[in-house]
C-alpha positions as CSV (number, residue, x, y, z in Angstrom):
1,M,0.0,0.0,0.0
2,S,3.0,2.3,0.3
3,D,4.8,1.3,-2.9
4,P,6.0,4.5,-4.7
5,Q,4.8,3.3,-8.1
6,L,1.3,2.5,-6.8
7,L,1.1,5.9,-5.2
8,H,2.4,7.7,-8.3
9,R,-0.3,6.1,-10.4
10,H,-3.0,6.9,-7.8
11,M,-3.7,3.2,-7.4
12,I,-4.3,3.7,-3.7
13,V,-7.0,6.3,-2.9
14,E,-8.6,7.6,0.3
15,V,-12.4,7.3,0.5
16,E,-14.7,8.9,3.1
17,H,-17.2,6.5,4.7
18,P,-20.1,8.2,6.6
19,V,-19.8,5.7,9.5
20,S,-16.3,4.4,9.6
21,G,-14.5,7.5,8.4
22,K,-11.6,7.5,6.0
23,F,-10.2,4.3,4.6
24,R,-7.7,3.4,1.8
25,A,-9.0,1.6,-1.3
26,V,-7.7,0.4,-4.6
27,G,-7.9,3.0,-7.4
28,N,-9.0,2.6,-11.0
29,P,-6.3,0.8,-13.1
30,V,-7.6,2.4,-16.3
31,K,-6.2,5.9,-16.6
32,A,-7.5,8.6,-19.0
33,S,-5.9,12.1,-19.1
34,E,-9.3,13.9,-19.3
35,A,-11.3,11.6,-17.1
36,E,-12.1,12.7,-13.5
37,E,-11.8,9.9,-11.0
38,I,-14.6,9.8,-8.4
39,F,-14.7,7.2,-5.7
40,H,-17.6,6.4,-3.4
41,P,-17.8,4.2,-0.3
42,P,-19.7,0.9,-0.4
43,P,-23.5,1.4,0.2
44,A,-25.1,0.5,3.5
45,L,-27.4,-2.5,3.6
46,G,-30.7,-1.4,2.0
47,E,-29.4,2.1,1.1
48,H,-30.5,2.0,-2.6
49,T,-33.5,-0.4,-2.2
50,E,-36.2,2.3,-2.2
51,E,-34.5,4.3,-5.0
52,T,-34.4,1.1,-7.1
53,L,-38.1,0.2,-6.4
54,R,-39.3,3.7,-7.2
55,N,-37.2,4.4,-10.4
56,L,-37.0,1.0,-12.0
57,L,-40.1,-0.8,-10.8
58,V,-42.2,2.3,-10.3
59,Y,-43.5,1.3,-6.9
60,D,-45.4,3.9,-4.9
61,S,-44.8,4.7,-1.2
62,Q,-47.7,2.5,-0.1
63,R,-46.3,-0.5,-1.8
64,I,-42.8,0.1,-0.4
65,E,-44.2,0.5,3.1
66,Q,-46.1,-2.7,2.8
67,L,-43.0,-4.6,1.7
68,T,-41.1,-3.1,4.6
69,R,-43.8,-4.2,7.1
70,E,-43.8,-7.7,5.6
71,K,-39.9,-7.7,5.9
72,V,-39.6,-8.4,2.2
73,I,-37.2,-5.4,2.1
74,I,-35.4,-3.5,4.8
75,Q,-34.7,0.2,5.2
76,P,-31.1,1.4,5.6
77,A,-29.7,0.4,9.0
78,K,-29.3,3.2,11.5
79,E,-25.9,4.8,11.8
80,S,-23.6,2.7,13.9
81,K,-20.2,3.6,15.3
82,Q,-19.0,0.1,14.6
83,P,-16.2,0.2,12.0
84,L,-16.3,-1.8,8.8
85,A,-14.4,-5.0,9.2
86,N,-13.1,-7.9,7.2
87,K,-12.2,-10.9,9.3
88,V,-11.5,-14.5,8.5
89,V,-12.2,-17.0,11.3
90,R,-11.5,-20.7,11.6
91,R,-14.4,-23.1,11.3
92,G,-16.2,-23.5,14.6
93,S,-14.7,-20.4,16.2
94,M,-17.7,-18.1,15.5
95,S,-20.2,-18.0,18.3
96,R,-24.0,-17.3,18.2
97,K,-23.3,-14.0,20.1
98,S,-20.9,-12.9,17.3
99,V,-23.4,-13.8,14.6
100,R,-26.2,-11.8,16.4
101,M,-23.9,-8.8,16.5
102,V,-23.0,-9.1,12.8
103,K,-26.7,-9.5,11.8
104,N,-27.8,-6.5,13.9
105,L,-25.3,-4.4,12.1
106,G,-26.7,-5.5,8.8
107,V,-23.3,-6.9,7.7
108,S,-23.1,-9.7,5.1
109,V,-21.3,-12.9,6.1
110,V,-19.3,-14.6,3.4
111,V,-18.5,-18.3,4.2
112,S,-16.2,-20.4,2.0
113,G,-15.7,-24.2,2.3
114,L,-17.4,-27.5,1.6
115,F,-21.1,-27.2,1.2
116,S,-21.9,-30.1,3.6
117,L,-19.8,-28.5,6.4
118,I,-21.0,-25.0,5.8
119,R,-24.6,-26.1,5.9
120,Q,-24.0,-27.7,9.3
121,D,-22.3,-24.6,10.6
122,C,-25.1,-22.3,9.3
123,Q,-27.8,-24.5,11.0
124,K,-25.9,-24.4,14.4
125,L,-25.5,-20.6,14.2
126,G,-29.0,-19.8,13.0
127,L,-27.8,-18.3,9.7
128,A,-30.1,-18.6,6.6
129,R,-28.1,-19.0,3.4
130,H,-28.9,-16.2,1.0
131,T,-26.8,-17.0,-2.0
132,V,-24.6,-20.0,-2.9
133,N,-21.8,-19.7,-5.4
134,Y,-20.3,-22.9,-6.9
135,S,-16.8,-23.1,-8.2
136,L,-16.7,-25.0,-11.4
137,G,-12.9,-25.5,-11.4
138,V,-10.3,-24.3,-13.8
139,W,-10.8,-25.1,-17.5
140,G,-8.5,-24.8,-20.6
141,K,-4.9,-25.7,-21.1
142,K,-4.2,-26.4,-17.4
143,E,-0.8,-27.9,-18.3
144,R,0.4,-24.3,-18.8
145,L,-0.5,-23.3,-15.3
146,P,1.9,-23.4,-12.3
147,D,2.1,-26.3,-9.9
148,P,-1.5,-27.2,-8.7
149,K,-0.2,-26.7,-5.1
150,I,0.2,-23.1,-5.9
151,T,-3.1,-22.7,-7.7
152,Q,-4.8,-24.1,-4.6
153,I,-3.8,-20.8,-3.0
154,T,-4.3,-18.4,-5.9
155,T,-7.8,-19.7,-6.8
156,M,-9.1,-18.9,-3.3
157,C,-9.4,-15.3,-4.7
158,G,-12.2,-15.5,-7.2
159,H,-11.1,-12.3,-8.9
160,G,-7.6,-13.7,-9.6
161,L,-5.8,-11.0,-7.7
162,V,-3.3,-13.4,-5.9
163,S,-0.5,-14.0,-8.4
164,F,1.5,-17.2,-8.9
165,N,4.7,-15.3,-8.6
166,L,3.8,-13.8,-5.3
167,V,3.2,-17.2,-3.8
168,Q,6.5,-18.5,-5.1
169,F,8.3,-15.4,-3.8
170,L,6.8,-15.8,-0.3
171,L,7.7,-19.5,-0.3
172,K,11.3,-18.5,-0.8
173,E,11.0,-15.9,1.9
174,V,9.6,-18.4,4.4
175,R,12.2,-21.1,3.5
176,G,15.0,-18.5,3.9
177,G,13.7,-17.5,7.4
178,K,12.8,-14.0,6.3
179,K,9.1,-14.4,6.9
180,T,6.9,-16.6,9.0
181,I,4.0,-18.7,7.5
182,E,1.5,-16.3,9.2
183,E,3.2,-13.2,7.7
184,A,3.2,-14.8,4.2
185,S,-0.4,-15.8,4.4
186,A,-1.4,-12.3,5.6
187,I,0.4,-10.7,2.6
188,L,-1.4,-13.0,0.2
189,A,-4.8,-12.1,1.8
190,K,-4.2,-8.4,1.3
191,A,-4.2,-8.9,-2.5
192,C,-7.8,-10.2,-2.3
193,I,-9.8,-7.0,-2.1
194,C,-13.2,-8.7,-1.7
195,G,-12.0,-10.5,1.5
196,V,-13.0,-14.0,0.6
197,F,-9.4,-15.3,0.7
198,N,-8.9,-17.6,3.7
199,S,-5.6,-16.8,5.3
200,H,-5.8,-19.7,7.7
201,R,-6.2,-22.2,4.8
202,A,-3.4,-20.4,2.9
203,A,-1.1,-20.9,6.0
204,E,-1.9,-24.6,6.0
205,L,-1.2,-25.0,2.3
206,L,2.1,-23.0,2.6
207,Q,3.1,-25.2,5.5
208,A,2.5,-28.3,3.5
209,M,4.6,-27.1,0.6
210,I,7.4,-26.1,3.0
211,E,7.5,-29.6,4.4
212,L,7.9,-31.3,1.0
């Protein structure tokens, strides 16, 4: 985040959030000399629901109020002083109390793993699954890809932002004693801007490759 080249190209920008204050985000990689760059914070849960219903579906106020009463839609959550957070936790370490707090804040919970295990965890915690995304694997000329052990790590980022070379570089750093497994997995997780990358799983995979 402090690389001179990134800062020079305005790839790290500062965005003002109405609740959490200022935070740093990734800038636009496509630069145009006469284009003004404007960055907005992510919307609050339900922030644009009413606007969408009125402008696109032409719902009137009565219909929107009815949908709100029936809990089909929700109105924007009240302002909270809780900061935005991105946290990866190990399976089984999230308590019902933690889940209630997250749900009360109107925060989405992203869970990655095997469907059978995730279903069990959701049932225990009282979480209703909203959307399920399936990974269909990697297709094409896979023989041109790096070692599958490395792609196990890089494909945890669905946007492909964790590079093969970064994994190989960090493996050398760990083997040379310059970084710990935990430090290396944390660096890999930073590249995944959506936060779905599992740093605990990455640490386990790195450890397995180090031991070979």
